[in-house]
C-alpha positions as CSV (number, residue, x, y, z in Angstrom):
1,X,11.3,6.5,4.1
2,X,8.8,4.7,6.3
3,X,7.1,1.6,5.1
4,X,3.8,0.6,6.7
5,X,3.1,-3.0,7.8
6,X,-0.3,-4.4,8.8
7,X,-1.2,-3.8,12.4
8,X,-1.0,-6.6,14.9
9,X,2.5,-7.6,13.9
10,X,4.5,-7.7,17.2
11,X,7.9,-9.1,17.5
12,X,8.7,-11.1,20.6
13,X,10.4,-9.6,23.6
14,X,11.3,-10.5,27.2
15,X,11.3,-8.6,30.5
16,X,14.8,-7.4,31.2
17,X,16.5,-6.5,34.5
18,X,17.0,-2.9,35.7
19,X,19.0,-0.6,36.8
20,X,19.7,1.7,33.9
21,X,18.3,1.2,30.5
22,X,19.2,-2.4,29.6
23,X,20.1,-3.0,26.0
24,X,20.6,-6.5,24.8
25,X,21.2,-8.3,21.5
26,X,22.3,-11.7,20.4
27,X,22.1,-12.1,16.6
28,X,21.3,-14.9,16.1
29,X,20.1,-16.0,19.5
30,X,22.1,-18.8,21.2
31,X,19.3,-19.6,23.6
32,X,16.4,-17.9,25.5
33,X,16.6,-14.3,26.4
34,X,16.5,-15.3,30.1
35,X,20.1,-16.5,29.8
36,X,21.6,-13.1,30.2
37,X,24.9,-14.0,31.9
38,X,26.6,-15.8,29.0
39,X,26.4,-13.1,26.2
40,X,27.9,-9.6,26.4
41,X,25.5,-6.8,26.2
42,X,26.1,-5.1,22.8
43,X,23.9,-3.5,20.2
44,X,23.2,-5.4,16.9
45,X,25.9,-4.4,14.4
46,X,25.3,-1.6,11.9
47,X,24.5,-3.4,8.6
48,X,24.9,-2.2,5.1
49,X,21.6,-0.5,4.1
50,X,19.0,-0.8,2.9
51,X,17.4,-3.1,5.5
52,X,14.2,-3.1,7.6
53,X,13.5,-2.6,11.2
54,X,10.4,-3.4,13.2
55,X,10.2,-1.4,16.4
56,X,7.8,-3.0,18.9
57,X,7.0,-0.9,22.0
58,X,5.0,-2.6,24.7
59,X,3.5,-2.3,28.2
60,X,2.8,-5.8,29.6
61,X,0.1,-7.0,31.9
62,X,0.8,-8.4,35.4
63,X,-0.1,-12.0,34.5
64,X,2.7,-13.4,32.3
65,X,1.8,-17.1,32.6
66,X,3.2,-19.0,29.6
67,X,5.0,-15.9,28.2
68,X,8.6,-17.2,28.8
69,X,8.0,-20.4,27.0
70,X,6.3,-18.7,24.0
71,X,9.0,-16.1,23.9
72,X,11.7,-18.8,23.7
73,X,9.8,-20.6,20.9
74,X,9.5,-17.3,18.9
75,X,13.2,-16.7,19.3
76,X,13.9,-20.1,17.8
77,X,11.5,-19.5,14.9
78,X,12.7,-15.9,14.0
79,X,16.3,-16.9,13.8
80,X,15.5,-19.4,11.1
81,X,13.9,-16.8,8.9
82,X,16.3,-16.1,5.9
83,X,17.2,-12.4,6.2
84,X,16.7,-12.1,9.9
85,X,19.7,-10.0,11.2
86,X,19.1,-9.7,14.9
87,X,17.3,-8.0,17.7
88,X,17.9,-5.3,20.4
89,X,15.7,-4.9,23.5
90,X,15.5,-2.2,26.2
91,X,13.2,-2.1,29.3
92,X,12.4,0.9,31.5
93,X,11.8,0.6,35.3
94,X,8.2,1.6,34.7
95,X,7.6,-1.3,32.3
96,X,7.9,0.1,28.9
97,X,9.7,-2.4,26.6
98,X,11.2,-1.6,23.3
99,X,12.3,-4.3,20.9
100,X,13.9,-3.6,17.5
101,X,14.0,-6.5,15.0
102,X,16.4,-6.2,12.0
103,X,15.6,-7.8,8.7
104,X,17.6,-7.8,5.4
105,X,14.5,-7.2,3.3
106,X,10.7,-6.8,3.3
107,X,10.3,-10.4,2.3
108,X,12.0,-11.6,5.5
109,X,9.8,-9.4,7.6
110,X,6.7,-10.6,5.7
111,X,7.7,-14.2,6.3
112,X,8.0,-13.6,10.0
113,X,4.7,-11.7,10.2
114,X,2.9,-14.5,8.4
115,X,4.5,-17.4,10.3
116,X,1.6,-19.5,11.7
117,X,3.1,-20.0,15.2
118,X,4.0,-16.3,15.4
119,X,0.4,-15.3,14.5
120,X,-0.9,-17.6,17.3
121,X,1.5,-15.9,19.7
122,X,0.4,-12.5,18.6
123,X,-3.2,-13.4,19.3
124,X,-2.4,-14.8,22.7
125,X,-0.3,-11.6,23.5
126,X,-3.2,-9.4,22.7
127,X,-5.5,-11.5,24.9
128,X,-3.2,-12.1,27.9
129,X,0.3,-10.5,27.9
130,X,0.1,-6.9,26.5
131,X,-1.8,-4.0,28.1
132,X,-0.8,-2.0,25.0
133,X,1.7,-2.0,22.1
134,X,2.7,-0.1,19.0
135,X,4.6,-1.4,16.0
136,X,6.6,0.8,13.6
137,X,8.2,-0.7,10.4
138,X,10.8,1.4,8.6
139,X,13.4,1.0,5.8
140,X,16.9,1.9,7.0
141,X,18.8,4.1,4.6
142,X,21.8,4.9,6.8
143,X,23.5,2.9,9.5
144,X,26.7,3.3,11.5
145,X,28.3,1.9,14.6
146,X,31.1,2.3,17.1
147,X,33.0,-0.2,19.4
148,X,35.7,0.9,21.7
149,X,38.8,-1.3,21.4
150,X,39.2,-3.7,24.3
151,X,42.7,-2.5,25.3
152,X,41.8,1.2,25.4
153,X,40.5,2.5,28.8
154,X,38.3,5.5,29.3
155,X,39.8,8.4,31.2
156,X,37.3,7.7,34.1
157,X,38.6,4.2,34.6
158,X,42.3,4.7,34.4
């Protein structure tokens, strides 16, 4: 079941390195997304449904002046929202960014959407940082995950 949210509700994201599709999460964040070397690259865990996701897909402009600082501030703000569960991000070499924010309930997502500083960042993003974006909000009804045990090696590696 898909829930609709008002348009103009982007979640924050950051430019990620390439090669390959880079996927990154850190729920909750332990610093800016530019600090990639300290945290392992793993997806946000599979939570017990129901919960909500906000999928923010972007193409950014060339001029990113002030983006990193604003992004770091948004990360600090969102992690303080009761019900915020985490975020995944992927970036293609062509510049398509996909960020998925996870929220326990619609109230948590609404609180984030209505945050005054977040609203100001959204406005600046539309004026300066994004060439285009889409936002999709959905209620998750099924969730599962998998993690290979540390001591088990794949056939290709040994």
